[in-house]
C-alpha positions in Angstrom: 3.6 10.9 -57.6 6.7 9.8 -55.8 6.9 6.0 -55.2 6.7 4.7 -51.6 9.1 2.1 -50.3 7.9 -1.3 -51.3 5.9 -0.2 -54.4 8.7 0.1 -57.0 9.1 -2.3 -59.8 12.5 -3.4 -61.0 14.5 -2.9 -64.1 17.3 -5.4 -64.8 20.2 -4.7 -67.1 22.7 -7.5 -67.7 26.4 -7.4 -68.3 26.7 -3.7 -68.4 30.2 -2.7 -69.3 32.3 -0.3 -67.2 35.7 0.7 -68.4 38.7 0.9 -65.9 41.5 3.3 -66.0 43.8 0.9 -68.0 41.1 0.1 -70.6 40.1 -3.2 -69.1 36.2 -3.7 -69.3 34.4 -5.0 -66.1 30.8 -6.2 -66.4 28.0 -6.0 -64.0 24.3 -6.7 -63.6 22.2 -3.7 -62.7 19.1 -3.7 -60.7 17.2 -0.3 -60.5 13.7 1.1 -59.7 11.3 1.1 -62.7 10.3 4.7 -62.1 11.9 8.0 -63.3 14.4 9.8 -61.2 17.9 9.5 -59.6 18.7 7.2 -56.6 21.5 6.3 -54.4 23.4 3.1 -55.5 24.9 0.1 -53.7 27.9 -1.5 -55.4 28.8 -5.2 -54.9 32.1 -6.3 -56.3 33.0 -10.1 -56.2 35.3 -12.7 -57.6 32.6 -15.4 -57.0 30.3 -14.6 -60.0 28.0 -11.6 -60.0 24.5 -12.0 -58.4 21.5 -12.5 -60.7 18.9 -11.8 -58.0 18.3 -11.3 -54.4 18.2 -7.5 -54.4 14.5 -6.9 -54.6 14.1 -5.4 -51.2 16.9 -2.9 -51.8 15.5 -1.8 -55.1 11.9 -1.5 -53.8 13.4 0.6 -50.9 14.7 3.1 -53.6 18.2 1.9 -54.3 20.0 1.0 -57.6 22.2 -2.2 -56.9 25.1 -3.1 -59.1 26.8 -6.5 -58.8 29.9 -6.6 -60.7 32.5 -9.4 -61.7 35.9 -8.6 -60.4 38.8 -8.3 -62.9 39.7 -11.5 -64.6 36.5 -13.4 -63.2 33.5 -14.7 -65.1 32.3 -12.0 -67.7 34.9 -9.3 -66.8 38.1 -8.9 -68.9 41.7 -8.7 -67.4 43.8 -11.1 -65.4 42.9 -12.2 -61.9 45.2 -11.7 -59.0 44.1 -13.4 -55.7 44.1 -11.5 -52.4 47.1 -13.6 -51.4 49.2 -11.0 -53.1 50.0 -7.6 -51.8 49.0 -5.7 -55.1 46.0 -6.9 -56.9 44.5 -3.7 -58.6 41.1 -4.4 -56.9 41.3 -1.0 -55.1 41.8 0.9 -58.3 39.1 -1.1 -60.0 36.6 -0.4 -57.1 37.5 3.4 -57.2 36.9 3.5 -61.0 33.6 1.5 -60.6 32.3 3.8 -58.0 32.9 6.9 -60.0 31.6 5.3 -63.2 28.4 4.4 -61.2 28.0 7.8 -59.7 28.0 9.4 -63.3 25.2 7.1 -64.7 21.7 8.9 -65.2 19.9 6.9 -62.8 22.3 7.5 -59.8 22.2 10.6 -57.6 25.9 10.3 -56.9 25.8 8.8 -53.5 27.3 5.3 -53.3 27.5 2.7 -50.8 29.2 -0.7 -50.9 28.1 -4.1 -49.8 29.2 -7.7 -49.5 31.0 -10.2 -47.1 34.1 -12.1 -46.7 36.3 -11.6 -50.0 33.8 -9.1 -51.2 34.3 -7.2 -48.0 38.0 -7.1 -48.6 37.4 -5.5 -51.9 35.4 -2.8 -50.2 38.2 -2.1 -47.8 40.7 -1.8 -50.6 38.6 0.8 -52.6 37.7 2.8 -49.6 41.3 3.5 -48.6 41.6 5.3 -52.1 38.8 7.7 -51.1 36.5 7.8 -54.3 34.7 11.1 -54.0 31.2 9.7 -54.3 31.6 6.8 -51.7 29.6 7.6 -48.7 29.4 4.4 -46.5 30.0 0.7 -46.6 28.9 -2.5 -45.2 32.0 -4.6 -45.3 31.2 -7.8 -43.4 33.2 -10.7 -42.1 36.7 -10.3 -43.3 39.8 -10.7 -40.9 42.4 -8.0 -40.5 45.1 -10.2 -42.2 45.2 -13.2 -44.5 47.0 -15.3 -41.7 45.5 -14.0 -38.6 48.2 -13.7 -35.9 46.1 -15.3 -33.4 46.8 -18.6 -35.3 50.5 -18.0 -35.4 51.2 -19.2 -38.8 48.8 -22.3 -39.0 47.4 -23.1 -42.4 43.7 -23.8 -42.6 43.7 -26.4 -45.3 40.3 -27.7 -45.6 38.6 -24.3 -46.2 41.6 -23.1 -48.3 42.0 -26.2 -50.5 38.3 -26.5 -51.1 38.0 -22.8 -51.8 40.8 -23.1 -54.4 39.4 -26.2 -56.1 35.6 -25.5 -56.0 35.4 -21.7 -55.9 38.3 -20.0 -57.6 39.6 -22.7 -60.0 36.5 -23.6 -62.1 36.1 -20.2 -63.8 39.9 -20.0 -64.5 39.7 -23.5 -66.0 37.1 -22.3 -68.4 38.9 -19.2 -69.3 42.1 -21.3 -70.0 40.2 -23.7 -72.1 41.1 -26.6 -69.6 38.8 -29.6 -69.0 35.9 -29.3 -66.5 34.7 -28.6 -64.0 33.9 -24.9 -65.3 31.2 -24.0 -62.5 31.2 -23.9 -58.7 28.1 -26.2 -58.7 29.9 -28.9 -60.7 33.1 -28.6 -58.7 31.3 -28.7 -55.4 29.3 -31.8 -56.5 32.7 -33.5 -57.5 34.2 -32.5 -54.3 31.3 -33.7 -52.0 30.4 -36.8 -53.8 33.7 -38.2 -55.1 37.0 -36.4 -54.2 36.9 -34.7 -50.9 38.7 -37.5 -49.1 41.7 -37.7 -51.2 42.1 -33.9 -51.3 41.9 -33.7 -47.4 44.5 -36.4 -47.2 46.9 -34.8 -49.6 50.5 -34.6 -48.6 52.4 -32.4 -48.9 49.9 -29.5 -49.3 52.3 -27.9 -51.7 51.1 -30.7 -54.2 47.9 -28.9 -54.6 49.5 -26.6 -57.1 49.8 -29.5 -59.7 46.0 -29.5 -59.9 45.3 -25.8 -60.0 45.0 -23.8 -63.3 47.3 -21.0 -64.4 46.4 -17.7 -62.7 46.0 -19.6 -59.5 48.7 -22.2 -59.1 51.6 -19.8 -59.1 50.0 -17.6 -56.5 49.0 -20.7 -54.3 52.7 -21.9 -54.5 54.0 -18.5 -53.5 51.7 -18.4 -50.4 52.5 -22.0 -49.3 56.3 -21.3 -49.5 55.7 -18.2 -47.3 52.6 -19.0 -45.2 53.9 -16.4 -42.6 53.4 -13.5 -45.0 50.9 -10.7 -44.2 49.6 -9.1 -47.5 46.6 -7.2 -46.4 48.2 -4.9 -43.8 45.0 -3.3 -42.9 46.6 -1.3 -39.9 48.3 0.8 -42.5 45.0 1.8 -44.3 42.7 2.8 -41.6 44.1 6.4 -41.5 43.0 6.7 -45.2 39.5 5.5 -44.8 37.0 8.5 -44.2 33.6 6.6 -44.3 31.9 4.6 -41.6 31.5 0.8 -41.8 28.7 -1.6 -40.7 30.4 -4.9 -39.9 28.5 -8.2 -39.0 30.0 -11.4 -37.9 29.3 -14.4 -35.6 31.0 -16.2 -32.6 31.4 -19.3 -34.9 32.5 -17.4 -38.1 36.0 -18.5 -39.0 36.4 -14.9 -40.1 35.3 -13.2 -37.0 38.6 -11.5 -36.5 36.8 -8.9 -38.5 36.0 -7.7 -35.0 39.4 -6.0 -34.9 38.6 -3.6 -37.6 36.5 -1.7 -35.1 39.4 -0.7 -32.8 41.4 0.1 -35.9 38.9 2.5 -37.2 38.1 4.0 -33.7 41.9 4.6 -33.2 43.1 5.6 -36.7 40.1 6.4 -39.0 40.6 9.2 -41.3 37.5 11.3 -40.4 35.3 11.7 -37.4 32.4 9.8 -38.8 34.8 6.8 -39.6 36.1 6.9 -36.0 32.7 7.4 -34.3 30.0 5.9 -36.5 31.7 2.6 -37.5 29.4 -0.2 -36.1 29.6 -3.9 -35.3 27.0 -6.6 -34.7 28.2 -10.0 -33.5 25.5 -12.9 -33.2 25.7 -16.6 -32.4 26.3 -17.2 -36.1 28.7 -19.0 -38.5 30.2 -17.6 -41.7 27.2 -18.6 -43.8 24.1 -18.4 -41.4 24.1 -14.8 -40.3 20.9 -13.7 -38.8 19.5 -17.1 -38.1 18.5 -18.4 -34.7 19.8 -22.0 -35.2 23.5 -22.9 -35.6 24.4 -26.6 -36.0 22.0 -28.3 -33.5 21.6 -25.4 -31.2 18.7 -23.1 -31.2 19.7 -19.8 -29.8 16.0 -18.6 -29.4 14.0 -15.9 -31.2 16.3 -13.1 -30.1 19.0 -14.6 -32.3 16.7 -14.3 -35.4 17.7 -10.9 -37.0 16.5 -9.4 -40.4 20.0 -8.2 -41.5 18.7 -6.8 -44.8 16.4 -4.4 -42.9 19.4 -3.4 -40.8 21.5 -2.8 -44.0 18.7 -0.8 -45.7 18.3 1.2 -42.5 22.1 1.9 -42.4 22.1 3.2 -46.0 18.8 5.1 -45.6 20.7 7.3 -43.0 23.9 7.6 -44.9 22.8 7.7 -48.5 19.3 9.2 -48.2 19.8 11.3 -45.1 16.8 9.8 -43.4 16.6 10.7 -39.7 16.3 7.2 -38.4 18.8 7.6 -35.7 21.3 5.2 -36.9 23.8 7.6 -35.7 22.6 7.0 -32.1 22.7 3.2 -32.4 25.2 1.4 -30.0 28.6 1.1 -31.5 28.7 -2.8 -30.8 25.7 -5.0 -30.4 26.6 -8.5 -29.4 24.8 -11.7 -28.5 25.4 -13.3 -25.1 25.0 -17.1 -25.5 23.6 -19.0 -22.5 21.2 -16.1 -21.6 20.4 -15.7 -25.4 20.1 -11.9 -25.2 21.7 -8.8 -26.7 24.0 -6.4 -25.1 25.7 -3.4 -26.2 29.1 -1.6 -25.6 31.1 1.2 -27.1 34.2 -1.0 -27.8 35.3 -4.5 -28.3 36.2 -6.0 -26.1 34.0 -4.3 -23.6 35.6 -2.2 -20.9 35.1 -3.0 -17.4 35.5 -6.7 -17.5 37.5 -8.4 -14.8 40.1 -11.1 -15.5 39.4 -14.3 -13.5 41.8 -17.1 -13.6 41.0 -20.8 -13.4 44.0 -22.9 -12.6 44.6 -26.5 -14.0 44.9 -29.2 -11.4 44.3 -33.0 -11.0 43.4 -35.2 -8.0 44.3 -38.7 -9.2 44.1 -40.5 -12.6 44.6 -37.8 -15.3 42.6 -39.9 -17.7 39.6 -39.7 -15.5 37.3 -36.7 -16.4 36.2 -36.4 -12.7 39.7 -35.9 -11.5 40.9 -33.1 -13.8 39.9 -29.7 -12.5 39.7 -25.9 -13.0 40.2 -24.3 -9.6 40.0 -20.7 -8.3 43.2 -21.1 -6.5 46.5 -22.7 -7.8 47.8 -25.8 -6.4 51.0 -25.1 -4.4 52.5 -28.3 -5.5 53.7 -28.8 -9.0 52.2 -31.6 -11.2 52.1 -32.5 -14.8 49.8 -34.3 -17.2 51.2 -36.3 -20.2 49.7 -37.2 -23.7 51.1 -38.0 -27.0 50.4 -36.2 -30.2 50.7 -38.2 -33.4 50.2 -36.1 -36.4 49.1 -39.3 -38.4 46.1 -39.6 -36.0 45.1 -35.9 -35.4 42.1 -34.8 -33.4 39.2 -34.4 -35.9 37.5 -31.0 -36.6 33.8 -31.1 -35.7 32.0 -28.9 -38.2 29.6 -29.0 -41.1 29.9 -31.0 -44.3 30.7 -27.7 -46.1 33.7 -27.4 -44.0 32.4 -24.2 -42.0 33.0 -23.9 -38.3 29.9 -24.1 -36.2 28.8 -25.2 -32.7 29.8 -28.7 -31.9 29.3 -31.0 -28.9 32.7 -32.1 -27.7 31.5 -35.2 -26.1 32.1 -36.9 -29.5 35.8 -36.7 -28.8 35.8 -37.9 -25.2 37.3 -41.3 -26.2 40.6 -39.7 -27.3 43.7 -40.0 -25.1 45.4 -37.0 -26.6 43.0 -34.4 -25.3 43.3 -33.3 -21.7 40.0 -32.0 -20.3 39.7 -29.8 -17.1 36.4 -28.5 -15.6 35.1 -26.6 -12.7 32.5 -28.1 -10.3 28.8 -27.1 -11.2 28.6 -23.4 -10.8 26.7 -22.1 -7.9 25.8 -18.8 -9.6 25.8 -17.7 -13.3 29.1 -16.4 -14.7 29.0 -14.1 -17.7 32.1 -13.4 -19.9 32.6 -11.0 -22.9 36.0 -10.6 -24.8 38.9 -12.7 -25.6 39.7 -15.5 -23.1 43.4 -16.2 -22.5 45.3 -19.2 -21.7 48.8 -19.2 -20.0 50.1 -22.7 -20.6 53.3 -24.0 -19.2 54.3 -27.1 -21.4 57.1 -29.1 -22.8 57.4 -31.2 -25.9 59.9 -33.8 -27.1 59.8 -32.0 -30.5 61.5 -28.8 -31.7 58.1 -27.5 -33.0 54.6 -28.5 -32.2 51.1 -27.0 -31.6 48.9 -26.4 -28.5 45.2 -25.8 -28.7 43.0 -24.4 -25.8 39.3 -24.8 -26.2 36.6 -23.2 -23.8 33.4 -25.3 -23.4 30.0 -24.9 -21.7 29.2 -28.2 -20.1 25.5 -28.7 -19.5 24.1 -30.6 -16.5 23.1 -33.5 -18.9 26.7 -33.7 -20.1 26.4 -32.0 -23.4 29.6 -30.0 -24.0 29.0 -26.9 -26.1 32.0 -25.5 -27.9 32.4 -21.8 -27.2 35.7 -20.6 -28.6 39.3 -21.8 -29.0 42.8 -20.6 -29.9 46.1 -22.2 -30.8 49.9 -21.5 -30.8 52.4 -22.9 -33.2 55.5 -23.2 -31.0 58.1 -21.8 -33.4 56.0 -18.7 -34.0 54.9 -18.2 -30.2 56.6 -14.8 -30.2 55.9 -13.4 -33.6 54.5 -14.7 -36.9 57.8 -13.5 -38.7 60.2 -15.0 -36.3 61.0 -18.6 -35.7 62.2 -19.8 -32.3 62.3 -23.5 -31.9 61.8 -25.4 -28.6 64.5 -27.0 -26.6 63.0 -30.6 -26.4 62.0 -31.4 -22.7 62.3 -27.8 -21.6 59.2 -26.1 -20.1 58.1 -23.1 -22.1 55.5 -20.5 -21.5 52.9 -20.3 -24.1 50.3 -17.3 -24.2 47.3 -18.4 -26.3 44.5 -15.9 -27.2 41.2 -17.6 -27.7 38.6 -16.4 -30.2 36.2 -13.6 -29.3 33.0 -14.6 -27.5 30.2 -13.7 -25.1 28.6 -16.3 -23.0 26.8 -16.7 -19.6 27.6 -20.1 -18.0 24.4 -20.8 -16.2 24.1 -22.0 -12.6 24.7 -25.8 -12.6 26.8 -25.8 -15.6 30.5 -26.4 -15.8 33.3 -24.4 -17.4 35.4 -26.8 -19.4 38.8 -26.6 -21.0 40.5 -28.9 -23.5 44.1 -28.9 -24.3 45.4 -30.8 -27.2 47.8 -30.5 -30.2 45.6 -30.8 -33.3 42.4 -29.8 -35.0 42.4 -31.4 -38.4 41.6 -30.4 -41.2 40.6 -27.0 -39.9 44.3 -26.6 -39.1 47.2 -28.2 -40.8 48.9 -30.9 -38.6 52.2 -29.8 -37.1 54.6 -32.5 -38.1 56.7 -32.0 -35.0 59.9 -31.8 -37.0 60.5 -27.9 -37.2 60.4 -28.2 -41.1 57.8 -26.5 -43.4 54.8 -28.8 -42.9 53.3 -27.6 -46.1 56.2 -28.8 -48.1 57.8 -31.7 -46.1 55.9 -35.0 -45.5 58.0 -36.5 -42.5 55.9 -36.8 -39.4 57.0 -37.8 -35.8 55.2 -38.4 -32.7 55.5 -35.6 -30.0 55.5 -36.4 -26.3 53.7 -33.5 -24.6 53.7 -32.4 -21.0 51.3 -30.0 -19.5 52.5 -28.4 -16.2 50.4 -27.0 -13.5 50.6 -25.9 -9.9 53.7 -24.4 -8.2 55.8 -22.2 -10.3 54.1 -23.4 -13.5 50.6 -22.6 -12.8 48.9 -23.1 -16.1 45.6 -21.3 -16.2 42.7 -20.2 -18.1 41.8 -16.4 -17.7 38.1 -15.4 -18.6 37.0 -11.8 -19.1 34.2 -11.7 -16.6 31.4 -9.1 -17.3 30.5 -6.4 -14.9 26.8 -6.4 -15.6 26.3 -3.0 -14.0 27.9 -1.2 -16.9 26.0 -3.1 -19.7 22.7 -2.4 -21.4 20.4 -5.0 -22.9 19.6 -4.3 -26.5 18.3 -6.1 -29.6 20.1 -5.8 -32.9 
């Protein structure tokens, strides 16, 4: 009698060895149905320590799941090379692991891959090599480049330094016989309870290499000396990938530039199914709470609660089992519209048919008075300017979780600061819905040869709550290209084009659209020292006197992608 979904027992095999083409042994835990026969398999490769549980639903749905330590990590042999380098060997190891798994007696030869973030990057690297038995993947939440061009060269110190010290370093310390911490748990406790403050105040950031173990320190130093480098180069790989991908991310995920993979695959994918059947789901989530209805202090309602495991199983049931569950007919993109708290669908991201609507900066009196700074439908014919000082020794604080992951924040907490310029509309007379990448055209000048400008979009509620929607930034020296330095002429007005992060939001009647302009978001982004030197190596800091221009020939403006609801369809993920 053939087992039904949900009835299978589980056989667990620990530290099963798989030989790679160069003889290095990688080890994995295997979870498979306790029933005779061959099954499709899901491969999870990770540098974070292979999983010891969590796959029961997959196995009981009729899948073998293999969770494998990457080369040089935990129980696998070899030397670890992080993804900051252009050549790590992870693609080849992934290829060999897929083909090894396909030849196991319990596998029917059809393989899918799973995992998020770094684990998703590993999936993309192996997929471009086209292992014959790889059928589909679920590579979730990984940007298209290590230093996303939207951030124009800014270093994300809090996440990166914590990641180095608490996630990557402990296992390497153990392997090299160095003193503890040797586990992520121990390292996280030390970070949280003892040392977080001193690490986040480290100057210069280059000094972090003194405290990292061999096998990590040299790679960290190389990247910090060349923070503009682009080692991933996904745009060169899409044409080699012939399988479809299911991607999942969130509006508050610091890795939500993963959205850009969709257009890359649609335009360049190496097969019709890769181009047409690659899918994307975007919710009101962060990097670590995908599928949940709450994010920070905000409850996005029951529609935001999504059983992602069920979605993943359904995805692989279609591709690996051939079940006619109409996954191929699902919308290409399913995205959650905040404010109305409902799902919509579209064939592309950003959605087609949106209309660019500008909101012009203006003021009517004291620039320090929130009620006298405006976002207007029409530009002011008279030129004006707003001034503030940016002191890198006193940066604007990032509002996020204790784990240093971006989340929804209430910007009222920062209204006391004089280095944030805030502009807002009157209360809206009707709902306004946006979907896409908001843009900022900013005319500004600085006393410094290099500095940063941040633009942040906010939904201001009638009670004054100011919910963070999305933001973008520009590092002046890289305002044209990441690999090009063009320093400012102090005092000269310069045009800055800032792309804000992807979002979908309905600003409800009675709410205000709010914009913040400032020059820092620390420690989410490194402080620009305003000197024009490498801020990751040099410690000198100077105050920058910033001038934001608006009206007349320098009409600074926020441009929102306003949805045409007639072309949208409501759908739940």
